[in-house]
Structure formats: structure tokens, C-alpha cells
The first five atom37 places (N, CA, C, CB, O) and aatype in JSON, in Angstrom:
{
  "aatype": [20, 20, 20, 20, 20, 20, 20, 20, 20, 20, 20, 20, 20, 20, 20, 20, 20, 20, 20, 20, 20, 20, 20, 20, 20, 20, 20, 20, 20, 20, 20, 20, 20, 20, 20, 20, 20, 20, 20, 20, 20, 20, 20, 20, 20, 20, 20, 20, 20, 20, 20, 20, 20, 20, 20, 20, 20, 20, 20, 20, 20, 20, 20, 20, 20, 20, 20, 20, 20, 20, 20, 20, 20, 20, 20, 20, 20, 20, 20, 20, 20, 20, 20, 20, 20, 20, 20, 20, 20, 20],
  "atom_mask": [
    [1, 1, 1, 1, 1],
    [1, 1, 1, 1, 1],
    [1, 1, 1, 1, 1],
    [1, 1, 1, 1, 1],
    [1, 1, 1, 1, 1],
    [1, 1, 1, 1, 1],
    [1, 1, 1, 1, 1],
    [1, 1, 1, 1, 1],
    [1, 1, 1, 1, 1],
    [1, 1, 1, 1, 1],
    [1, 1, 1, 1, 1],
    [1, 1, 1, 1, 1],
    [1, 1, 1, 1, 1],
    [1, 1, 1, 1, 1],
    [1, 1, 1, 1, 1],
    [1, 1, 1, 1, 1],
    [1, 1, 1, 1, 1],
    [1, 1, 1, 1, 1],
    [1, 1, 1, 1, 1],
    [1, 1, 1, 1, 1],
    [1, 1, 1, 1, 1],
    [1, 1, 1, 1, 1],
    [1, 1, 1, 1, 1],
    [1, 1, 1, 1, 1],
    [1, 1, 1, 1, 1],
    [1, 1, 1, 1, 1],
    [1, 1, 1, 1, 1],
    [1, 1, 1, 1, 1],
    [1, 1, 1, 1, 1],
    [1, 1, 1, 1, 1],
    [1, 1, 1, 1, 1],
    [1, 1, 1, 1, 1],
    [1, 1, 1, 1, 1],
    [1, 1, 1, 1, 1],
    [1, 1, 1, 1, 1],
    [1, 1, 1, 1, 1],
    [1, 1, 1, 1, 1],
    [1, 1, 1, 1, 1],
    [1, 1, 1, 1, 1],
    [1, 1, 1, 1, 1],
    [1, 1, 1, 1, 1],
    [1, 1, 1, 1, 1],
    [1, 1, 1, 1, 1],
    [1, 1, 1, 1, 1],
    [1, 1, 1, 1, 1],
    [1, 1, 1, 1, 1],
    [1, 1, 1, 1, 1],
    [1, 1, 1, 1, 1],
    [1, 1, 1, 1, 1],
    [1, 1, 1, 1, 1],
    [1, 1, 1, 1, 1],
    [1, 1, 1, 1, 1],
    [1, 1, 1, 1, 1],
    [1, 1, 1, 1, 1],
    [1, 1, 1, 1, 1],
    [1, 1, 1, 1, 1],
    [1, 1, 1, 1, 1],
    [1, 1, 1, 1, 1],
    [1, 1, 1, 1, 1],
    [1, 1, 1, 1, 1],
    [1, 1, 1, 1, 1],
    [1, 1, 1, 1, 1],
    [1, 1, 1, 1, 1],
    [1, 1, 1, 1, 1],
    [1, 1, 1, 1, 1],
    [1, 1, 1, 1, 1],
    [1, 1, 1, 1, 1],
    [1, 1, 1, 1, 1],
    [1, 1, 1, 1, 1],
    [1, 1, 1, 1, 1],
    [1, 1, 1, 1, 1],
    [1, 1, 1, 1, 1],
    [1, 1, 1, 1, 1],
    [1, 1, 1, 1, 1],
    [1, 1, 1, 1, 1],
    [1, 1, 1, 1, 1],
    [1, 1, 1, 1, 1],
    [1, 1, 1, 1, 1],
    [1, 1, 1, 1, 1],
    [1, 1, 1, 1, 1],
    [1, 1, 1, 1, 1],
    [1, 1, 1, 1, 1],
    [1, 1, 1, 1, 1],
    [1, 1, 1, 1, 1],
    [1, 1, 1, 1, 1],
    [1, 1, 1, 1, 1],
    [1, 1, 1, 1, 1],
    [1, 1, 1, 1, 1],
    [1, 1, 1, 1, 1],
    [1, 1, 1, 1, 1]
  ],
  "atom_positions": [
    [[-56.21, -176.5, 61.39], [-56.59, -177.3, 62.54], [-56.18, -176.6, 63.82], [-55.97, -178.71, 62.46], [-56.93, -176.56, 64.79]],
    [[-54.98, -176.05, 63.82], [-54.48, -175.35, 64.99], [-55.37, -174.16, 65.33], [-53.04, -174.89, 64.77], [-55.7, -173.95, 66.5]],
    [[-55.75, -173.4, 64.36], [-56.62, -172.23, 64.59], [-57.99, -172.61, 65.13], [-56.79, -171.44, 63.32], [-58.55, -171.91, 65.96]],
    [[-58.53, -173.74, 64.64], [-59.82, -174.23, 65.1], [-59.76, -174.62, 66.57], [-60.28, -175.42, 64.26], [-60.64, -174.26, 67.35]],
    [[-58.72, -175.36, 66.95], [-58.59, -175.79, 68.35], [-58.3, -174.58, 69.26], [-57.46, -176.85, 68.5], [-58.79, -174.52, 70.38]],
    [[-57.51, -173.62, 68.77], [-57.25, -172.42, 69.56], [-58.53, -171.69, 69.86], [-56.27, -171.49, 68.84], [-58.76, -171.27, 70.99]],
    [[-59.39, -171.53, 68.85], [-60.7, -170.89, 69.03], [-61.59, -171.64, 69.99], [-61.4, -170.76, 67.7], [-62.29, -171.04, 70.81]],
    [[-61.56, -172.99, 69.88], [-62.39, -173.8, 70.77], [-61.95, -173.67, 72.21], [-62.35, -175.25, 70.36], [-62.79, -173.53, 73.1]],
    [[-60.63, -173.7, 72.45], [-60.15, -173.58, 73.81], [-60.3, -172.17, 74.39], [-58.72, -174.0, 73.86], [-60.27, -172.0, 75.61]],
    [[-60.47, -171.18, 73.54], [-60.78, -169.84, 74.05], [-62.24, -169.79, 74.47], [-60.48, -168.75, 72.99], [-62.6, -169.12, 75.44]],
    [[-63.09, -170.51, 73.71], [-64.53, -170.57, 74.03], [-64.81, -171.47, 75.24], [-65.32, -171.08, 72.8], [-65.71, -171.2, 76.04]],
    [[-64.01, -172.56, 75.37], [-64.16, -173.51, 76.45], [-62.78, -173.66, 77.13], [-64.71, -174.91, 75.92], [-62.11, -174.68, 76.95]],
    [[-62.37, -172.66, 77.88], [-60.97, -172.65, 78.41], [-60.67, -173.77, 79.4], [-60.68, -171.32, 79.08], [-59.5, -174.1, 79.58]],
    [[-61.64, -174.35, 80.04], [-61.38, -175.43, 81.0], [-61.87, -176.79, 80.51], [-62.05, -175.12, 82.33], [-62.3, -177.62, 81.31]],
    [[-61.81, -177.01, 79.22], [-62.27, -178.26, 78.62], [-61.5, -179.44, 79.21], [-62.11, -178.22, 77.09], [-60.27, -179.42, 79.31]],
    [[-62.24, -180.46, 79.6], [-61.62, -181.66, 80.17], [-62.22, -182.9, 79.6], [-61.77, -181.67, 81.68], [-63.41, -182.95, 79.28]],
    [[-61.38, -183.92, 79.46], [-61.84, -185.27, 79.06], [-61.56, -186.16, 80.27], [-61.09, -185.81, 77.72], [-60.46, -186.18, 80.81]],
    [[-62.58, -186.89, 80.67], [-62.4, -187.88, 81.76], [-62.71, -189.26, 81.18], [-63.35, -187.56, 83.02], [-63.87, -189.59, 80.96]],
    [[-61.69, -190.05, 80.95], [-61.85, -191.36, 80.35], [-62.16, -192.39, 81.45], [-60.57, -191.77, 79.57], [-61.43, -192.5, 82.43]],
    [[-63.23, -193.12, 81.29], [-63.58, -194.17, 82.23], [-63.13, -195.52, 81.69], [-65.1, -194.18, 82.5], [-62.92, -196.45, 82.47]],
    [[-62.98, -195.64, 80.37], [-62.5, -196.88, 79.74], [-61.72, -196.53, 78.47], [-63.69, -197.84, 79.41], [-62.07, -195.6, 77.75]],
    [[-60.68, -197.29, 78.21], [-59.85, -197.09, 77.01], [-59.68, -198.42, 76.34], [-58.47, -196.47, 77.34], [-59.33, -199.4, 77.0]],
    [[-59.93, -198.46, 75.03], [-59.8, -199.7, 74.22], [-58.84, -199.46, 73.09], [-61.17, -200.16, 73.67], [-58.82, -198.37, 72.52]],
    [[-58.06, -200.44, 72.76], [-57.11, -200.3, 71.66], [-57.14, -201.56, 70.8], [-55.67, -200.03, 72.2], [-57.14, -202.68, 71.3]],
    [[-57.16, -201.34, 69.48], [-57.03, -202.41, 68.5], [-56.16, -201.87, 67.38], [-58.42, -202.9, 67.97], [-56.57, -200.96, 66.66]],
    [[-54.96, -202.44, 67.23], [-54.04, -201.96, 66.2], [-53.69, -200.5, 66.46], [-54.65, -202.13, 64.8], [-53.23, -200.15, 67.54]],
    [[-53.9, -199.67, 65.46], [-53.58, -198.25, 65.57], [-54.79, -197.36, 65.94], [-52.97, -197.78, 64.27], [-54.74, -196.14, 65.82]],
    [[-55.87, -198.02, 66.37], [-57.09, -197.29, 66.75], [-57.3, -197.36, 68.25], [-58.33, -197.86, 66.01], [-57.17, -198.43, 68.84]],
    [[-57.61, -196.22, 68.87], [-57.83, -196.14, 70.29], [-59.22, -195.5, 70.51], [-56.68, -195.32, 71.01], [-59.55, -194.49, 69.88]],
    [[-60.02, -196.09, 71.41], [-61.34, -195.57, 71.78], [-61.32, -195.19, 73.27], [-62.46, -196.64, 71.49], [-60.88, -195.97, 74.11]],
    [[-61.78, -194.0, 73.57], [-61.92, -193.56, 74.93], [-63.42, -193.35, 75.22], [-61.09, -192.26, 75.19], [-64.12, -192.75, 74.4]],
    [[-63.89, -193.81, 76.34], [-65.3, -193.63, 76.74], [-65.3, -192.96, 78.08], [-66.08, -194.99, 76.78], [-64.61, -193.39, 79.01]],
    [[-66.1, -191.89, 78.2], [-66.16, -191.16, 79.45], [-67.04, -189.96, 79.38], [-64.81, -190.75, 79.87], [-68.16, -190.02, 78.86]],
    [[-66.54, -188.83, 79.91], [-67.32, -187.57, 79.86], [-66.4, -186.44, 79.42], [-67.97, -187.24, 81.25], [-65.19, -186.45, 79.63]],
    [[-67.06, -185.45, 78.8], [-66.4, -184.17, 78.46], [-67.08, -183.1, 79.29], [-66.51, -183.84, 76.9], [-68.28, -183.16, 79.55]],
    [[-66.29, -182.14, 79.71], [-66.87, -181.05, 80.51], [-66.05, -179.8, 80.34], [-66.94, -181.44, 82.0], [-64.94, -179.83, 79.8]],
    [[-66.59, -178.69, 80.8], [-65.88, -177.44, 80.73], [-66.8, -176.29, 81.07], [-65.27, -177.25, 79.36], [-67.93, -176.48, 81.51]],
    [[-66.31, -175.1, 80.85], [-67.15, -173.94, 81.02], [-67.3, -173.27, 79.64], [-66.55, -172.96, 82.09], [-66.57, -173.61, 78.71]],
    [[-68.22, -172.36, 79.52], [-68.42, -171.69, 78.22], [-68.25, -170.21, 78.39], [-69.81, -172.0, 77.64], [-68.83, -169.6, 79.29]],
    [[-67.45, -169.61, 77.51], [-67.25, -168.18, 77.5], [-67.61, -167.63, 76.14], [-65.8, -167.82, 77.86], [-67.21, -168.2, 75.12]],
    [[-68.35, -166.55, 76.09], [-68.75, -165.95, 74.81], [-67.55, -165.39, 74.06], [-69.77, -164.84, 75.04], [-67.45, -165.52, 72.84]],
    [[-66.64, -164.77, 74.82], [-65.41, -164.24, 74.2], [-64.29, -164.25, 75.29], [-65.66, -162.75, 73.61], [-64.57, -164.49, 76.46]],
    [[-63.08, -164.01, 74.91], [-61.98, -164.01, 75.84], [-62.1, -162.89, 76.86], [-60.67, -163.89, 75.09], [-61.41, -162.88, 77.88]],
    [[-62.99, -161.93, 76.59], [-63.12, -160.77, 77.52], [-64.31, -160.93, 78.45], [-63.27, -159.44, 76.72], [-64.57, -160.04, 79.26]],
    [[-65.05, -162.04, 78.38], [-66.19, -162.19, 79.24], [-65.95, -163.3, 80.27], [-67.44, -162.49, 78.41], [-65.06, -164.14, 80.11]],
    [[-66.76, -163.26, 81.33], [-66.71, -164.31, 82.33], [-67.4, -165.56, 81.76], [-67.39, -163.84, 83.64], [-68.08, -165.52, 80.74]],
    [[-67.19, -166.64, 82.46], [-67.87, -167.91, 82.07], [-69.38, -167.77, 82.23], [-67.35, -169.11, 82.93], [-69.86, -167.25, 83.23]],
    [[-70.1, -168.26, 81.23], [-71.57, -168.24, 81.27], [-72.06, -169.37, 82.16], [-72.17, -168.36, 79.86], [-73.11, -169.25, 82.79]],
    [[-71.32, -170.45, 82.21], [-71.69, -171.59, 83.01], [-70.86, -172.81, 82.63], [-73.17, -171.89, 82.85], [-70.04, -172.78, 81.71]],
    [[-71.11, -173.89, 83.36], [-70.37, -175.14, 83.06], [-71.29, -176.18, 82.5], [-69.68, -175.7, 84.32], [-72.51, -176.1, 82.69]],
    [[-70.73, -177.15, 81.81], [-71.49, -178.22, 81.18], [-70.72, -179.55, 81.34], [-71.74, -177.91, 79.67], [-69.51, -179.56, 81.59]],
    [[-71.44, -180.64, 81.2], [-70.85, -181.98, 81.28], [-71.75, -182.9, 80.46], [-70.71, -182.49, 82.78], [-72.98, -182.81, 80.51]],
    [[-71.1, -183.79, 79.69], [-71.89, -184.69, 78.85], [-71.14, -186.0, 78.62], [-72.22, -184.02, 77.5], [-69.91, -185.99, 78.55]],
    [[-71.84, -187.13, 78.49], [-71.16, -188.37, 78.15], [-70.56, -188.23, 76.75], [-72.14, -189.58, 78.21], [-71.13, -187.56, 75.89]],
    [[-69.4, -188.87, 76.54], [-68.76, -188.76, 75.23], [-67.86, -189.97, 74.97], [-67.94, -187.46, 75.14], [-67.44, -190.67, 75.89]],
    [[-67.58, -190.17, 73.67], [-66.63, -191.2, 73.24], [-65.71, -190.54, 72.2], [-67.38, -192.48, 72.64], [-66.16, -189.75, 71.37]],
    [[-64.45, -190.86, 72.26], [-63.48, -190.37, 71.32], [-62.82, -191.54, 70.59], [-62.43, -189.52, 72.04], [-62.61, -192.6, 71.16]],
    [[-62.51, -191.32, 69.34], [-61.88, -192.33, 68.53], [-60.63, -191.67, 67.87], [-62.89, -192.91, 67.46], [-60.74, -190.66, 67.18]],
    [[-59.5, -192.27, 68.08], [-58.22, -191.76, 67.5], [-57.57, -192.85, 66.67], [-57.24, -191.27, 68.62], [-57.54, -194.01, 67.08]],
    [[-57.05, -192.47, 65.52], [-56.28, -193.39, 64.72], [-54.85, -192.81, 64.66], [-56.92, -193.59, 63.26], [-54.66, -191.65, 64.27]],
    [[-53.88, -193.58, 65.02], [-52.49, -193.14, 65.05], [-51.74, -193.69, 63.86], [-51.81, -193.57, 66.36], [-51.79, -194.89, 63.59]],
    [[-51.04, -192.82, 63.16], [-50.18, -193.26, 62.03], [-48.85, -192.53, 62.2], [-50.85, -192.94, 60.59], [-48.8, -191.32, 62.42]],
    [[-47.76, -193.3, 62.1], [-46.42, -192.78, 62.22], [-46.22, -191.94, 63.47], [-46.09, -191.98, 61.0], [-45.56, -190.9, 63.45]],
    [[-46.83, -192.42, 64.59], [-46.65, -191.76, 65.9], [-47.45, -190.49, 66.08], [-45.24, -191.44, 66.1], [-47.25, -189.77, 67.06]],
    [[-48.38, -190.19, 65.14], [-49.19, -188.99, 65.25], [-50.65, -189.32, 65.08], [-48.76, -187.95, 64.24], [-51.0, -190.29, 64.41]],
    [[-51.52, -188.51, 65.67], [-52.96, -188.71, 65.51], [-53.35, -188.28, 64.09], [-53.78, -187.92, 66.6], [-53.23, -187.1, 63.74]],
    [[-53.81, -189.24, 63.29], [-54.21, -188.96, 61.91], [-55.66, -188.7, 61.8], [-53.85, -190.07, 61.01], [-56.1, -187.98, 60.9]],
    [[-56.46, -189.29, 62.71], [-57.91, -189.09, 62.7], [-58.34, -188.89, 64.17], [-58.67, -190.33, 62.02], [-57.82, -189.54, 65.08]],
    [[-59.3, -188.0, 64.37], [-59.82, -187.72, 65.71], [-61.31, -187.48, 65.58], [-59.1, -186.49, 66.38], [-61.72, -186.54, 64.9]],
    [[-62.11, -188.29, 66.19], [-63.58, -188.14, 66.14], [-64.11, -188.05, 67.58], [-64.26, -189.35, 65.36], [-63.63, -188.74, 68.48]],
    [[-65.1, -187.21, 67.77], [-65.77, -187.06, 69.04], [-67.25, -187.37, 68.86], [-65.56, -185.65, 69.62], [-67.9, -186.83, 67.96]],
    [[-67.77, -188.22, 69.7], [-69.19, -188.55, 69.66], [-69.76, -188.09, 71.04], [-69.42, -190.14, 69.39], [-69.49, -188.69, 72.08]],
    [[-70.53, -187.05, 70.98], [-71.09, -186.47, 72.23], [-72.38, -185.74, 71.97], [-70.08, -185.51, 72.89], [-72.6, -185.25, 70.86]],
    [[-73.21, -185.67, 72.93], [-74.41, -184.85, 72.91], [-74.02, -183.43, 73.26], [-75.48, -185.4, 73.88], [-73.7, -183.17, 74.42]],
    [[-74.03, -182.51, 72.32], [-73.59, -181.13, 72.54], [-74.67, -180.24, 73.14], [-73.14, -180.54, 71.24], [-74.44, -179.05, 73.34]],
    [[-75.83, -180.8, 73.42], [-76.94, -180.0, 73.94], [-76.59, -179.19, 75.21], [-78.11, -180.9, 74.24], [-77.0, -178.04, 75.32]],
    [[-75.84, -179.76, 76.16], [-75.53, -178.95, 77.33], [-74.79, -177.63, 77.02], [-74.7, -179.76, 78.28], [-75.1, -176.6, 77.62]],
    [[-73.83, -177.64, 76.11], [-73.11, -176.39, 75.78], [-73.99, -175.52, 74.88], [-71.75, -176.68, 75.07], [-73.91, -174.3, 74.93]],
    [[-74.82, -176.15, 74.05], [-75.72, -175.35, 73.22], [-76.73, -174.57, 74.07], [-76.47, -176.25, 72.22], [-77.1, -173.45, 73.73]],
    [[-77.15, -175.17, 75.17], [-78.05, -174.48, 76.08], [-77.38, -173.25, 76.69], [-78.52, -175.43, 77.18], [-78.01, -172.19, 76.83]],
    [[-76.12, -173.38, 77.04], [-75.38, -172.21, 77.54], [-75.25, -171.14, 76.46], [-73.99, -172.63, 78.03], [-75.36, -169.95, 76.75]],
    [[-75.02, -171.56, 75.25], [-74.91, -170.6, 74.12], [-76.22, -169.86, 73.94], [-74.53, -171.33, 72.78], [-76.23, -168.64, 73.77]],
    [[-77.35, -170.6, 73.99], [-78.65, -169.94, 73.82], [-78.9, -168.96, 74.98], [-79.8, -170.99, 73.75], [-79.38, -167.85, 74.77]],
    [[-78.55, -169.38, 76.18], [-78.8, -168.53, 77.36], [-77.96, -167.27, 77.2], [-78.45, -169.29, 78.7], [-78.46, -166.18, 77.5]],
    [[-76.71, -167.36, 76.75], [-75.85, -166.19, 76.6], [-76.41, -165.24, 75.53], [-74.4, -166.61, 76.23], [-76.35, -164.02, 75.68]],
    [[-76.97, -165.81, 74.46], [-77.56, -165.0, 73.39], [-78.79, -164.29, 73.9], [-77.93, -165.86, 72.18], [-78.96, -163.1, 73.63]],
    [[-79.65, -164.98, 74.65], [-80.86, -164.37, 75.19], [-80.56, -163.25, 76.16], [-81.71, -165.4, 75.86], [-81.27, -162.25, 76.18]],
    [[-79.54, -163.41, 76.96], [-79.15, -162.37, 77.92], [-78.57, -161.15, 77.26], [-78.16, -162.91, 78.9], [-78.72, -160.03, 77.75]],
    [[-77.9, -161.37, 76.12], [-77.22, -160.26, 75.41], [-78.24, -159.38, 74.7], [-76.2, -160.81, 74.38], [-77.96, -158.21, 74.44]],
    [[-79.4, -159.9, 74.39], [-80.4, -159.17, 73.63], [-81.18, -158.25, 74.47], [-81.32, -160.09, 72.94], [-82.06, -157.56, 73.97]]
  ]
}
């Protein structure tokens, strides 16, 4: 899990969550808002561009730690940047 998040934050170094609403029931927390960031092809390249999309996050906490983490978002804005970077590289 650590390696996956490390790779993601290298690809999207300025990833941000902006929560507009937070709901809690028992050990489950829901955040509703937007996700945004920039996209980099590799750690040696400049940002290809920025993206922003509505998103919802669900976390389940057990023994003081996040046991489950789900993200519901339309990833098309970052996919468009990925396609653009691929087309420019060719």
C-alpha cells in the first residue's frame, strides 16, 4: 500500500482533497467535495497540467486506524492529461 501511494504522489505531487461536507456514523466517515492536482509523467518531467473533479471518500476506522478507504470520482480529467502526454511524446 505504501509503495502504491508513493507512486501516486509522484505522479500527482500536488494532490489535494477539499471536503465540502463530512458525515459520520459509527466508525464510518464520508467526505464529499473535490479532488485536484497536477499530473507529471515522471519525477523528471514538468507538470503536464492540472485537473479537478467532484469526489466522495469513504473511510472505515478500526482500532484508531483507517481499515478501509474508497474513492468515488470521475477520473476523466486526469485521464485526458495522460492521453495528451502520450500523444505529445509520440
